[in-house]
C-alpha positions, -999 to 999 in steps of 0.1 A, spaced: 163 -373 -8 139 -372 -39 107 -376 -11 116 -348 2 117 -326 -27 86 -342 -40 68 -333 -10 80 -297 -7 69 -294 -45 37 -302 -36 26 -282 -8 48 -253 -31 17 -263 -54 -6 -266 -25 3 -237 -7 -13 -210 -39 -36 -232 -62 -51 -197 -77 -15 -184 -85 -6 -216 -103 -37 -222 -121 -36 -185 -137 2 -189 -145 -11 -220 -166 -39 -197 -185 -16 -165 -187 8 -187 -199 -10 -202 -224 -24 -169 -232 17 -155 -235 21 -185 -261 -6 -173 -284 0 -140 -285 36 -148 -295 28 -173 -323 3 -146 -336 34 -119 -332 55 -139 -352 33 -150 -382 26 -115 -382 61 -107 -382 70 -127 -405 51 -113 -432 77 -91 -454 59 -59 -448 61 -45 -413 26 -38 -397 19 -24 -360 -10 -53 -353 25 -76 -352 41 -52 -327 4 -54 -309 9 -90 -306 46 -86 -294 30 -60 -268 7 -83 -255 30 -116 -252 53 -94 -233 28 -81 -209 13 -119 -209 49 -129 -196 52 -101 -170 16 -117 -156 32 -151 -156 67 -138 -131 38 -118 -111 23 -150 -108 49 -169 -96 59 -144 -74 27 -143 -55 25 -179 -53 65 -181 -37 51 -153 -13 19 -178 -8 46 -206 1 68 -185 26 30 -175 46 26 -210 47 58 -218 62 56 -189 86 20 -196 96 24 -234 99 63 -223 123 39 -205 142 14 -226 146 42 -259 157 55 -232 177 23 -215 200 -3 -239 187 -36 -229 176 -44 -189 180 -76 -177 163 -52 -139 158 -33 -159 136 -59 -165 112 -72 -133 115 -39 -117 104 -40 -140 68 -79 -136 64 -82 -106 41 -69 -127 5 -79 -161 -9 -46 -171 -16 -37 -160 25 -64 -183 34 -57 -214 15 -16 -210 24 -29 -208 64 -56 -236 57 -26 -256 44 -4 -251 75 -32 -257 96 -41 -289 82 0 -298 87 -5 -291 121 -32 -308 130 -60 -274 133 -74 -272 99 -113 -276 113 -106 -249 139 -89 -227 111 -121 -232 87 -143 -216 114 -129 -192 124 -125 -181 85 -164 -190 87 -170 -168 114 -151 -140 94 -177 -144 70 -156 -158 42 -169 -184 20 -155 -206 -12 -165 -175 -34 -146 -152 -20 -114 -149 -44 -108 -112 -43 -86 -93 -18 -108 -75 5 -89 -44 -2 -93 -48 -40 -131 -53 -35 -131 -21 -13 -112 -3 -39 -105 -16 -72 -78 8 -81 -59 2 -51 -40 -28 -72 -13 -2 -81 -5 10 -45 27 5 -35 11 -7 -1 -7 -31 -13 16 -47 -33 44 -48 -4 20 -64 17 10 -87 -10 43 -98 -21 64 -95 13 49 -116 41 54 -110 76 61 -84 103 73 -58 80 44 -58 55 11 -40 68 -17 -51 57 -39 -27 32 
């Protein structure tokens, strides 16, 4: 039982390394900003600087929530791709659907590794022109403001058939 929990936790971490690393960094920023807010707000006189630190703490805490939502989405995507590969075998079309961001490619590569077709999946991504340094999603590279578009957010946080790739 404990082995299964540890195995799934390991998969959860490996399916989305970038969101988890970003969570650690943003958590650190939230703790520092929170400590600063506490120090400034503990002063006898009220200061706008304390409220600024408090607002930053809230923004960083929201960043942690978003990073973990993204990590959970990547884990669900890993499970979905692994099921498809187990059921149908290797199909390049599966990997073309998840090639638009580094996080999706990481999740798909983990699924391919577990089903025995990692080399083929890496070859598909390489043929599509993706390298290790392509981190940002294609939609963000094309238009940085599309991050705030509902369709982009839906395709990021709700993987599957219903989510349209932006």
